[in-house]
C-alpha positions as CSV (number, residue, x, y, z in Angstrom):
1,M,68.4,-18.8,-131.8
2,D,65.9,-21.5,-133.3
3,I,63.1,-19.2,-132.3
4,A,64.6,-16.3,-134.3
5,L,65.2,-18.5,-137.1
6,E,61.6,-19.9,-137.4
7,Y,60.2,-16.2,-137.3
8,A,62.9,-15.1,-140.0
9,D,61.9,-18.3,-142.2
10,H,58.1,-17.7,-141.6
11,Y,58.0,-14.0,-142.6
12,F,61.0,-13.4,-144.8
13,F,63.3,-16.2,-145.8
14,T,60.5,-18.6,-147.3
15,P,58.2,-16.4,-148.9
16,Y,60.7,-13.8,-150.2
17,I,64.3,-15.5,-150.6
18,Y,64.7,-19.1,-150.9
19,P,63.4,-21.3,-153.8
20,E,60.2,-23.3,-152.7
21,N,62.0,-26.5,-153.0
22,W,64.9,-25.7,-150.6
23,P,63.4,-27.1,-147.3
24,E,63.5,-25.0,-144.2
25,S,65.5,-27.9,-142.3
26,D,68.5,-28.1,-144.7
27,V,71.5,-27.5,-143.0
28,L,73.2,-25.1,-145.3
29,R,70.4,-23.1,-145.6
30,Q,70.0,-22.9,-141.8
31,F,73.8,-21.9,-141.6
32,I,73.2,-18.9,-144.3
33,S,70.3,-17.9,-142.8
34,L,72.0,-17.6,-139.3
35,N,74.5,-15.7,-140.8
36,L,72.4,-13.2,-142.2
37,I,70.3,-13.0,-139.0
38,T,73.5,-12.7,-136.8
39,D,75.0,-10.1,-138.9
40,A,72.0,-8.0,-139.3
41,G,70.8,-8.5,-135.9
42,G,74.2,-7.7,-134.3
43,A,74.6,-4.7,-136.4
44,I,71.6,-3.2,-135.6
45,M,71.5,-3.9,-132.1
46,Y,74.8,-2.4,-131.8
47,L,74.1,0.9,-133.7
48,V,71.0,1.3,-131.7
49,C,72.0,0.6,-128.2
50,A,75.3,2.5,-128.6
51,S,73.7,5.4,-130.4
52,L,71.0,5.6,-127.6
53,S,73.9,5.6,-125.1
54,Y,76.1,8.0,-127.0
55,I,73.0,10.5,-127.2
56,L,71.6,10.1,-123.9
57,I,74.0,9.3,-121.5
58,F,77.8,9.6,-122.6
59,D,79.4,12.9,-121.3
60,K,80.7,14.5,-124.9
61,R,83.3,16.3,-122.8
62,L,85.2,13.1,-122.7
63,L,85.7,13.7,-126.7
64,K,88.1,16.5,-125.3
65,H,90.5,14.3,-123.3
66,P,93.9,14.1,-124.9
67,Q,94.0,10.5,-125.6
68,T,91.0,10.6,-127.5
69,L,91.5,10.1,-131.2
70,E,90.6,12.3,-134.0
71,N,87.2,11.2,-135.4
72,Q,87.1,8.5,-132.7
73,V,83.4,7.7,-133.1
74,R,83.4,7.3,-136.7
75,K,86.6,4.9,-136.6
76,E,84.8,2.9,-133.7
77,I,81.8,2.7,-135.7
78,F,83.7,1.8,-139.1
79,Y,85.9,-1.2,-137.1
80,T,82.9,-2.6,-135.6
81,L,80.8,-2.8,-139.1
82,R,83.9,-4.3,-140.6
83,S,84.3,-6.8,-138.1
84,V,80.6,-7.8,-137.6
85,P,80.5,-10.4,-140.7
86,F,83.5,-12.1,-139.5
87,M,82.4,-12.5,-135.9
88,G,78.9,-13.2,-137.1
89,F,80.1,-16.2,-139.4
90,L,81.9,-17.9,-136.2
91,T,79.0,-17.4,-134.1
92,A,76.6,-18.4,-136.7
93,A,78.3,-21.8,-136.5
94,V,77.7,-22.2,-133.0
95,F,74.2,-21.2,-133.4
96,L,73.6,-23.9,-136.0
97,M,74.6,-26.2,-133.3
98,E,72.1,-25.3,-131.1
99,V,69.5,-25.3,-133.6
100,R,70.4,-28.6,-134.6
101,G,69.5,-29.8,-131.1
102,Y,73.1,-30.2,-129.5
103,S,72.5,-27.6,-126.6
104,K,70.5,-28.0,-123.5
105,L,68.1,-25.2,-124.4
106,Y,64.6,-26.5,-124.0
107,D,61.2,-24.8,-125.0
108,N,58.9,-24.7,-122.1
109,I,59.1,-23.8,-118.6
110,E,57.5,-27.0,-117.7
111,D,60.3,-28.8,-119.2
112,S,62.1,-27.9,-116.1
113,K,61.5,-29.4,-112.6
114,Y,62.4,-25.9,-110.9
115,G,59.8,-24.0,-112.9
116,L,59.7,-20.2,-112.9
117,P,61.7,-19.8,-109.8
118,G,64.5,-21.9,-111.6
119,Q,64.8,-19.3,-114.4
120,L,65.7,-16.9,-112.0
121,V,68.5,-19.2,-110.7
122,S,69.3,-20.0,-114.2
123,A,69.8,-16.4,-115.4
124,F,72.0,-15.8,-112.1
125,C,74.1,-18.8,-112.7
126,F,74.6,-17.9,-116.4
127,I,75.8,-14.1,-115.3
128,L,78.5,-15.8,-112.5
129,F,79.6,-18.5,-115.2
130,T,80.2,-16.2,-117.9
131,D,81.9,-13.6,-115.5
132,C,84.4,-15.8,-114.3
133,L,85.3,-17.4,-117.7
134,I,85.2,-14.0,-119.3
135,Y,87.6,-12.6,-116.7
136,W,90.5,-15.6,-117.7
137,I,90.0,-15.3,-121.4
138,H,90.1,-11.4,-121.3
139,R,93.4,-11.7,-119.3
140,G,94.6,-14.3,-121.6
141,L,94.0,-11.9,-124.4
142,H,96.5,-9.7,-123.0
143,H,99.3,-12.0,-122.9
144,R,102.2,-10.7,-124.9
145,L,102.1,-13.8,-127.5
146,V,98.7,-12.7,-128.6
147,Y,97.8,-9.2,-127.4
148,S,99.4,-7.3,-130.1
149,T,97.8,-9.0,-133.0
150,I,94.2,-9.8,-131.6
151,H,93.3,-7.8,-128.4
152,K,95.3,-4.5,-129.1
153,P,93.0,-3.0,-131.8
154,H,90.2,-2.6,-129.0
155,H,92.6,-0.7,-126.8
156,A,93.1,2.0,-129.5
157,W,90.4,3.6,-127.8
158,K,91.8,4.9,-124.6
159,V,89.0,6.9,-123.5
160,P,86.5,4.7,-125.2
161,T,82.6,5.7,-126.3
162,P,79.7,3.6,-126.5
163,Y,80.5,2.7,-130.1
164,A,84.0,1.3,-128.8
165,S,81.7,-1.4,-127.2
166,H,82.1,-3.8,-130.1
167,A,85.0,-2.5,-131.8
168,F,87.0,-5.8,-131.6
169,H,89.1,-7.7,-133.8
170,P,86.7,-10.6,-135.1
171,I,88.8,-13.5,-133.1
172,D,88.6,-11.2,-129.7
173,G,85.1,-10.5,-130.1
174,F,84.3,-14.1,-130.6
175,L,86.7,-15.4,-127.9
176,Q,84.9,-13.1,-125.4
177,S,81.5,-14.5,-126.6
178,V,82.6,-18.1,-125.8
179,P,81.4,-18.5,-122.4
180,Y,77.9,-17.2,-123.4
181,H,77.5,-20.2,-126.0
182,L,79.2,-22.6,-123.7
183,Y,76.9,-22.1,-121.1
184,V,73.9,-23.7,-123.0
185,F,75.9,-26.8,-124.1
186,M,76.9,-27.3,-120.4
187,F,73.4,-26.6,-118.3
188,P,70.0,-26.5,-119.2
189,M,68.4,-22.9,-120.2
190,H,65.0,-21.7,-121.6
191,K,65.4,-20.6,-125.1
192,L,63.7,-17.3,-124.7
193,L,65.7,-16.7,-121.4
194,Y,69.0,-17.2,-123.6
195,L,67.7,-14.8,-126.2
196,A,67.0,-12.3,-123.5
197,L,70.2,-12.7,-121.7
198,Y,72.2,-12.5,-125.0
199,V,70.4,-9.3,-125.6
200,F,71.4,-8.2,-121.8
201,V,75.2,-9.0,-122.7
202,N,75.3,-6.8,-125.5
203,I,73.5,-4.0,-123.7
204,W,75.7,-4.4,-120.7
205,T,78.8,-4.3,-123.0
206,V,77.7,-1.0,-124.2
207,S,77.2,0.3,-120.8
208,I,80.8,-0.1,-119.4
209,H,82.0,2.1,-122.4
210,D,79.4,4.8,-121.9
211,G,81.6,7.1,-119.9
212,D,78.9,7.2,-117.1
213,F,81.0,6.6,-114.1
214,R,78.4,7.1,-111.5
215,V,77.5,3.9,-109.5
216,P,75.6,3.5,-105.9
217,D,78.0,3.6,-103.3
218,A,76.6,0.2,-101.8
219,L,77.5,-1.3,-105.4
220,K,81.1,0.4,-106.0
221,P,83.0,-2.5,-104.5
222,L,80.7,-5.1,-106.3
223,I,80.0,-4.0,-109.8
224,N,82.6,-3.6,-112.5
225,G,81.1,-0.3,-114.3
226,A,82.1,2.2,-116.8
227,A,84.6,3.9,-114.5
228,H,86.3,0.2,-113.9
229,H,86.5,-0.6,-117.5
230,T,87.7,2.8,-118.7
231,D,90.7,2.3,-116.0
232,H,91.1,-0.9,-118.0
233,H,91.4,0.8,-121.6
234,L,93.8,3.6,-120.0
235,H,96.0,1.3,-117.9
236,Y,95.8,-2.1,-119.5
237,T,96.7,-4.4,-116.9
238,C,93.5,-4.1,-114.5
239,N,89.7,-4.6,-114.0
240,Y,89.5,-7.4,-116.6
241,G,85.9,-8.3,-115.5
242,Q,82.8,-8.0,-117.1
243,Y,80.0,-7.7,-114.6
244,F,81.7,-7.9,-111.0
245,T,84.9,-7.1,-109.6
246,L,85.3,-10.4,-107.8
247,W,87.5,-12.3,-110.2
248,D,89.9,-9.3,-110.2
249,R,90.2,-9.3,-106.7
250,I,90.8,-12.9,-106.7
251,G,93.4,-12.6,-109.6
252,G,95.1,-9.6,-108.1
253,S,94.2,-7.3,-111.1
254,F,91.8,-5.0,-109.3
255,R,92.1,-1.2,-109.5
256,H,90.2,1.2,-107.8
257,P,88.8,3.5,-110.4
258,G,90.0,6.9,-110.6
259,A,86.7,8.5,-111.4
260,F,85.6,7.5,-107.7
261,D,88.4,9.7,-106.2
262,G,88.1,12.5,-108.4
263,C,91.2,12.0,-110.6
264,G,89.4,10.2,-113.6
265,P,89.6,11.2,-117.4
266,L,86.8,13.6,-117.1
267,E,88.3,15.4,-114.1
268,L,91.5,15.7,-116.5
269,V,89.4,17.3,-119.3
270,L,87.8,19.7,-116.4
271,K,91.2,20.6,-115.2
272,R,92.5,21.2,-118.4
273,E,90.0,23.7,-119.7
274,S,90.1,25.2,-116.2
275,S,94.0,25.9,-116.9
276,N,93.3,27.1,-120.4
277,V,90.8,29.5,-119.2
278,N,93.2,30.9,-116.2
279,D,95.9,31.1,-118.7
280,G,93.6,33.1,-121.1
281,H,92.9,35.5,-118.3
282,S,96.5,35.6,-117.4
283,K,97.4,36.7,-121.1
284,T,94.9,39.5,-121.0
285,D,95.3,40.9,-117.8
């Protein structure tokens, strides 16, 4: 995150915001700046990614599902933007530790003895590591002692739209991001790769809420996609995974998505519409 902070200082904060006698290395200034970057960047990335997904991918017929809330999209956006400053505050505190040099992030590929191939291994390990921890954190958030106060708000969206992707209670959202931060305090990673993966994580989070249940047949047993995650929203105690189905299978919480068998939420909408049409014909005959 120090890369983003350096650019923000150079082009914005130093010339336009902070007094000249406040050094860029000051810890309080860095924390304030990281809060602003995290809040603004997070909100912009969320709105852009979710909006593109909603416009280009999301099947609007799902809005007719009986468990879709009235004005749900507006509620999802409002809830997210209300939570962003609180999630951003917690996230900025972790970013500050990274900027202050407590993580194992490094600047140059040459600093790694494994070179460019090592970056691919690093990215893969990051995904495997975070997938495992998020599964257990997410499953823990469903425990009766914390579910109603922390995680239940995210399950208000029974049939989510892309805008539900970040509509979390702030503590919920931060806890599920902890593995991404934890990784770079435990294992070396290139700073640009970390930023790229952080963006990827946010895009993936949108994608599993996008209502596009199509998955190549070869990947259906492996990838935790929108079909799996929508079933999680509908049935609660299944498909906690982030990227893969591995930990759900190990943990006994895997549920084969109804959408793959022709009995998902979209099929219910189509069935209801067909029934209404048939009832209409019956009344006019």
